[in-house]
C-alpha positions in Angstrom: 0.1 -13.8 39.1 -3.6 -13.3 37.1 -1.6 -12.8 34.1 0.1 -14.8 31.2 3.1 -14.7 29.0 1.3 -15.2 25.5 3.0 -16.1 22.4 1.7 -17.7 18.8 2.6 -20.2 16.9 1.3 -20.2 13.3 0.8 -23.4 11.1 0.1 -24.1 7.6 -1.9 -27.6 7.1 -0.4 -29.0 10.5 3.1 -27.6 10.2 4.8 -25.2 12.1 6.3 -22.3 10.1 6.5 -19.1 12.6 6.8 -18.4 16.2 6.2 -15.0 17.4 8.1 -13.5 20.4 6.9 -13.8 24.3 5.1 -10.9 25.6 5.7 -11.4 29.3 3.2 -10.6 31.8 0.3 -9.4 29.7 -3.4 -10.1 29.0 -2.9 -7.2 26.1 -0.1 -8.6 24.0 0.9 -6.8 21.3 3.7 -8.4 18.7 3.7 -6.2 15.4 5.3 -9.2 13.6 5.0 -9.9 10.1 5.9 -13.1 8.1 5.9 -13.8 4.4 5.1 -17.6 3.9 5.7 -19.2 0.6 2.9 -21.6 0.4 1.8 -24.4 -2.2 -1.2 -23.9 -4.1 -3.0 -26.7 -2.5 -2.5 -25.6 1.1 -5.8 -25.9 3.1 -5.5 -23.9 6.2 -3.5 -21.7 8.1 -4.2 -21.6 12.3 -2.4 -19.1 14.5 -2.4 -21.0 18.0 -2.2 -18.8 21.0 0.3 -20.1 23.9 1.0 -19.4 27.5 4.5 -19.6 27.8 5.8 -21.9 31.5 9.2 -21.5 32.4 8.8 -24.8 34.2 6.4 -28.1 32.8 4.6 -28.0 29.5 3.6 -24.4 27.9 -0.5 -23.9 28.3 -2.2 -23.7 25.1 -4.9 -21.0 25.3 -6.8 -20.6 22.1 -6.4 -20.8 18.2 -8.1 -19.4 15.2 -8.1 -21.2 11.8 -8.6 -19.9 8.4 -9.0 -21.9 5.4 -7.7 -21.5 1.9 -11.3 -20.6 0.8 -11.7 -17.6 3.6 -8.3 -16.6 2.9 -8.2 -16.3 -0.6 -12.0 -14.8 -0.8 -11.1 -11.5 0.7 -8.5 -9.9 -2.3 -7.6 -7.3 0.2 -6.8 -9.8 2.6 -8.7 -10.1 6.2 -8.0 -7.6 9.0 -9.8 -8.1 12.1 -10.6 -9.3 15.6 -11.3 -13.0 15.3 -12.4 -14.8 18.3 -10.2 -17.6 19.9 -11.8 -21.0 19.7 -10.8 -23.8 22.1 -8.2 -26.3 21.5 -8.4 -30.1 21.9 -5.5 -32.1 23.3 -5.5 -34.1 20.3 -6.4 -32.3 16.9 -9.4 -34.0 15.1 -8.7 -35.3 11.5 -9.8 -37.0 8.5 -8.2 -39.3 6.2 -8.6 -38.7 2.6 -7.6 -39.1 -0.8 -8.5 -37.5 -3.7 -7.9 -37.6 -7.3 -9.9 -36.8 -10.8 -9.9 -40.1 -13.2 -7.3 -39.7 -16.3 -9.7 -41.7 -18.5 -13.3 -41.3 -19.1 -15.9 -39.0 -20.5 -17.4 -36.8 -18.4 -14.3 -36.5 -16.1 -15.1 -38.1 -12.5 -13.7 -36.9 -9.6 -12.9 -40.0 -7.1 -13.1 -39.4 -3.1 -12.0 -41.9 -1.0 -13.0 -41.6 2.8 -10.7 -43.9 5.1 -11.0 -43.0 8.3 -11.1 -40.2 11.1 -9.7 -39.8 14.3 -10.3 -37.5 17.6 -13.8 -36.5 16.7 -15.7 -34.3 19.9 -18.0 -36.7 21.8 -21.5 -35.5 20.9 -23.7 -38.2 22.9 -24.1 -38.7 26.5 -21.8 -42.0 26.2 -18.5 -39.9 25.5 -18.9 -40.8 21.5 -20.4 -39.8 18.8 -22.2 -41.5 15.5 -20.1 -40.1 12.9 -21.0 -39.9 9.1 -19.3 -37.8 6.4 -21.2 -35.6 3.9 -19.3 -34.7 1.0 -20.4 -32.0 -1.8 -19.3 -30.9 -5.1 -20.8 -28.9 -8.1 -24.5 -29.2 -6.4 -24.4 -32.7 -5.8 -24.1 -34.3 -2.2 -23.4 -37.8 -0.9 -23.0 -39.5 2.3 -21.1 -42.5 4.0 -22.6 -44.8 6.2 -23.0 -43.8 10.2 -20.3 -46.0 12.2 -22.0 -46.4 15.5 -20.4 -45.2 19.0 -16.9 -44.2 18.0 -14.7 -40.8 17.9 -12.6 -43.0 15.6 -14.7 -43.9 12.7 -13.0 -46.3 9.6 -15.1 -46.0 6.5 -12.9 -47.0 3.8 -15.9 -45.3 1.6 -15.2 -44.3 -2.5 -17.7 -41.5 -3.6 -17.5 -40.3 -6.9 -18.9 -37.1 -8.8 -19.3 -36.4 -12.6 -17.6 -32.8 -13.1 -19.3 -30.3 -15.2 -17.4 -29.6 -18.8 -15.7 -26.2 -19.3 -13.6 -24.3 -16.5 -14.7 -24.8 -12.7 -13.8 -21.2 -11.4 -13.9 -21.1 -7.8 -15.8 -24.7 -7.4 -14.8 -26.6 -4.3 -15.0 -30.0 -2.9 -16.6 -29.6 0.5 -16.5 -32.7 3.2 -18.4 -32.4 6.3 -18.6 -35.0 9.4 -21.7 -35.1 11.0 -23.0 -36.9 14.6 -26.3 -38.6 13.6 -28.9 -38.3 16.0 -32.0 -40.2 16.1 -34.3 -37.5 17.3 -33.6 -34.2 16.5 -30.8 -32.2 14.4 -27.4 -34.1 13.5 -24.1 -32.2 15.7 -22.0 -30.7 13.2 -18.5 -31.7 13.7 -16.1 -30.0 11.4 -15.6 -29.5 7.6 -12.4 -29.0 5.2 -13.0 -27.9 1.6 -10.7 -28.1 -1.5 -10.7 -26.0 -4.2 -11.2 -28.2 -7.7 -8.7 -26.5 -9.6 -6.0 -28.5 -7.0 -7.2 -31.6 -7.3 -5.5 -33.3 -10.6 -4.9 -36.8 -11.7 -2.1 -37.7 -9.3 -3.9 -38.7 -5.8 -3.7 -36.1 -2.8 -3.8 -38.2 0.1 -3.0 -37.6 4.2 -4.8 -36.2 7.1 -6.2 -33.3 7.0 -7.4 -31.1 10.0 -11.1 -30.7 10.0 -12.2 -26.5 10.5 -15.1 -25.4 12.6 -17.9 -22.9 10.7 -16.6 -19.9 11.4 -19.6 -18.4 13.3 -19.1 -21.1 15.9 -15.8 -19.5 17.4 -18.0 -15.9 18.3 -19.2 -17.7 21.1 -16.1 -18.6 22.8 -14.9 -14.8 22.6 -15.6 -14.2 26.3 -13.9 -17.1 27.7 -10.6 -17.2 25.3 -10.0 -13.6 24.4 -9.5 -12.8 20.5 -6.3 -12.2 18.1 -6.1 -9.1 15.7 -4.8 -10.6 12.4 -3.9 -9.4 9.2 -3.6 -12.0 6.9 -3.5 -11.6 3.1 -3.1 -14.0 0.1 -1.1 -13.3 -2.9 -1.0 -15.6 -5.9 2.2 -14.7 -8.0 2.2 -15.9 -11.5 5.8 -16.9 -12.3 6.3 -16.5 -16.3 9.2 -17.8 -18.2 12.4 -15.5 -17.9 11.8 -14.6 -21.7 8.7 -13.2 -21.1 10.1 -10.6 -18.7 12.6 -9.1 -21.3 10.2 -6.5 -22.3 9.6 -5.0 -18.9 13.8 -5.4 -17.8 14.4 -3.4 -21.3 12.1 -0.9 -20.5 12.8 -0.4 -16.7 16.9 -0.5 -17.3 16.4 1.5 -20.6 17.2 5.2 -18.8 20.3 3.8 -16.9 22.0 1.9 -19.9 21.2 4.7 -22.5 21.6 7.7 -20.6 20.9 11.5 -21.7 16.9 11.2 -21.7 14.8 13.6 -19.5 14.5 12.6 -16.2 10.7 13.1 -16.1 9.6 11.0 -19.1 11.1 7.7 -17.9 9.5 4.4 -16.9 11.2 5.1 -13.1 10.3 8.5 -12.8 6.7 7.5 -14.2 6.3 4.7 -11.3 7.5 7.4 -8.7 4.3 9.6 -9.7 1.7 6.5 -10.0 2.5 4.3 -7.0 0.9 5.4 -3.4 3.2 5.5 0.1 1.8 2.1 0.8 2.8 0.5 -2.2 5.9 2.3 -2.8 7.8 -0.5 -0.6 7.0 -3.0 -2.9 7.8 -1.5 -5.8 11.6 -0.6 -4.3 11.9 -4.6 -3.1 10.9 -5.6 -6.6 13.1 -2.7 -8.6 16.3 -3.6 -6.1 15.8 -7.3 -7.0 15.6 -6.8 -10.4 18.5 -4.6 -10.8 20.8 -6.6 -8.5 20.0 -9.7 -10.6 20.7 -7.3 -14.0 24.4 -6.5 -12.1 23.0 -2.7 -12.5 22.0 -2.0 -8.8 24.2 0.9 -8.3 23.3 2.7 -11.2 19.6 2.1 -10.3 20.2 4.3 -7.2 22.5 6.9 -8.6 19.3 7.3 -11.2 17.0 7.6 -8.5 19.2 9.8 -6.4 19.7 12.1 -9.0 15.9 12.5 -9.9 14.9 13.2 -6.4 18.2 15.9 -5.9 16.6 17.1 -9.2 13.4 18.3 -7.6 14.8 18.9 -4.0 15.6 22.6 -3.2 15.6 22.6 0.8 18.3 20.2 1.3 17.1 19.9 4.8 14.0 17.8 3.3 16.6 15.7 1.3 15.5 12.0 1.5 13.0 12.7 4.4 10.0 11.5 2.7 9.5 7.9 1.4 10.2 8.4 -2.2 11.3 5.8 -4.6 14.5 6.7 -4.0 14.6 6.7 0.0 13.1 3.2 -0.3 15.3 1.3 -2.7 18.2 2.4 -0.7 16.7 0.8 2.2 15.7 -2.1 0.7 19.1 -2.3 -0.7 20.7 -1.6 2.2 18.8 -4.8 3.4 19.4 -7.3 0.8 23.2 -6.6 1.0 24.2 -5.8 4.4 22.0 -7.9 7.1 25.0 -10.1 7.7 26.9 -7.0 8.3 24.5 -5.9 10.9 24.3 -8.8 12.8 28.2 -8.9 13.1 28.3 -5.2 14.5 25.4 -5.1 16.7 24.7 -8.9 17.6 27.3 -8.8 20.2 26.3 -5.7 22.2 22.2 -6.2 21.9 23.1 -9.6 23.5 24.7 -8.1 26.3 22.1 -5.5 26.8 19.5 -8.3 26.7 21.4 -10.5 29.3 22.6 -7.5 31.8 18.9 -6.7 32.5 20.1 -3.4 34.3 17.5 -1.1 35.3 18.1 2.7 33.5 15.5 5.3 34.0 16.1 9.1 33.3 12.9 10.1 33.9 12.1 11.0 37.7 8.4 10.7 37.1 9.1 7.1 36.1 11.5 6.0 38.7 11.3 3.5 41.3 13.5 4.1 43.6 13.1 0.4 45.5 15.0 -1.1 42.8 17.7 0.9 43.4 18.5 -2.4 46.1 19.7 -4.4 42.9 21.9 -2.0 42.2 23.4 -1.1 45.5 23.3 -3.4 48.5 23.2 -0.5 51.1 19.3 -0.3 50.6 17.1 2.0 48.3 18.9 4.8 46.1 18.2 8.3 46.2 16.7 9.6 42.9 19.9 11.5 41.8 21.4 8.1 42.6 19.6 6.2 40.1 19.2 9.1 37.5 23.5 9.1 38.1 23.5 5.3 37.6 21.5 5.2 34.7 23.2 7.9 32.9 26.4 6.1 33.1 25.0 2.8 31.8 23.1 4.1 29.2 26.3 6.3 27.9 28.4 2.9 28.1 26.0 1.0 26.2 25.5 3.8 23.5 29.2 4.1 23.4 29.7 0.5 22.6 27.1 0.5 20.3 28.6 3.6 18.1 32.3 2.0 18.4 31.3 -1.2 16.8 29.9 0.9 14.1 32.5 3.4 13.6 34.7 0.5 13.9 33.4 -1.7 11.6 33.9 0.4 8.4 36.4 -2.4 7.0 33.8 -5.0 7.4 30.9 -3.1 5.7 30.0 -4.6 2.3 31.7 -3.1 -0.7 28.6 -2.5 -2.5 27.1 -0.6 0.2 30.1 1.9 0.4 29.7 2.5 -3.5 26.6 3.2 -2.9 27.1 5.9 -0.5 30.2 7.2 -2.0 28.2 8.1 -5.5 25.3 9.3 -2.9 28.0 11.7 -1.6 28.9 13.3 -4.6 25.8 13.7 -6.3 24.4 15.6 -2.9 27.4 17.9 -3.1 27.1 18.3 -6.9 23.8 19.6 -6.3 24.4 21.4 -3.0 28.1 23.2 -3.7 28.2 26.1 -1.7 30.1 26.0 2.0 27.1 26.5 3.7 26.1 23.3 2.4 28.8 21.2 3.2 27.5 18.8 6.3 24.4 18.3 3.5 26.4 15.1 2.0 27.2 13.7 5.2 23.7 14.0 6.6 22.2 12.6 3.7 24.4 9.2 4.3 24.1 9.4 8.2 19.9 9.6 7.2 20.4 5.9 5.4 23.3 4.5 7.4 21.9 5.4 11.3 17.9 6.3 10.7 17.1 3.7 8.5 19.7 0.7 9.1 21.5 0.6 12.7 18.7 2.7 14.3 15.5 0.5 13.7 17.6 -3.1 14.8 18.8 -1.4 18.0 15.1 -0.5 18.8 13.4 -3.6 17.0 16.1 -6.7 17.4 13.6 -9.1 16.8 12.5 -8.1 13.7 16.1 -8.0 12.4 16.7 -11.2 13.7 19.1 -10.0 16.3 17.3 -11.6 18.8 14.6 -14.5 19.2 12.3 -12.4 21.5 11.2 -8.9 22.1 13.0 -6.7 24.8 11.1 -6.9 28.1 9.8 -3.6 29.6 13.3 -3.2 31.7 15.6 -4.0 28.9 
């Protein structure tokens, strides 16, 4: 058909950790999916494979983007760019290594045991290579012997490096595999790097994927396309629990000891110093801290009171991405996700399975599709509109009925949070003309920030495994 059905698979050190939805019939897919991965400090590379899904037979691999630990950590603000897809050989090449720092002796010695490699690219006319490994560390370089005419060399050589005293900073051990040529330049076959601070006295042993030089992937951009990625590595240093007590005490003080001015507390200052971009992260952390202390309700009540105090027009209440709004949003996700699934999953699943044709805009109607609605031939514009309206009202009715009928299933903490929210809004805007504001404030959270986003993007809330196709 001249198009593909692409999806992505994310691997960390050759282990699959995530899979995106399939975007059907597109050479310019948009996923918009975000994953937070908990990675070991010693991981080596992150690879994103782009595949074409086939309903019959095996899925086709289109290409891949590989990023080493060093490439990602070299960009503290993250990588956010188009990266050219590199080809994927049927069997991934790899190198078998064992690394360790000898426990005894002065100075310290780093031992690198190069055992073997597999599935190396053929660089010679004979369809093989003459591979050797080149290992660099702290300004010194050593090489293995050349194994002639093979793509599966077995070296079994040990190379040792003396490590300098003091902190090694961002020093790395670099292992590169080359094809030896008697005439001309040697051909590069792949490389891998290990930060020295990840190598300890306990041996690190296994098969590791060889990565290309970053520049070598650019040559394939025209053939295979490119992938837009935003990747950021955040290293969290988690201290013992008692180290956080002063911070927790500072944050909880205005809640446990009420009566302080609203604008002088740590929570109020957080609102002032956080940008719109970081406020969601701050709100997520705050909600987790206060849930752990059993004080989440009091936190929401405090932030709500602060926002109400500075709001003069009830029509703008909770419309901005304030700390109160973001905290309530994160609280609902933390305590209400199973409830969301129970309410919406059955009706969303049915909508996905039925694949009904619904279109109310005359300029977008495909009247030939009417044959799928009626056996009497194509329908008129008015008939398609009438049929679409009935279907849409039916689906929306089912969704509203499911939500309204779920009062008893709504988690108790959410109900308490909404009850105290309603009371605070009523206290702030007591006039009869503002009677409905207390309900709008609740529906703004419950519908606009909880149910509606899940209906619009079910995949991102794990209600479906795939994004909806264009018809759905």
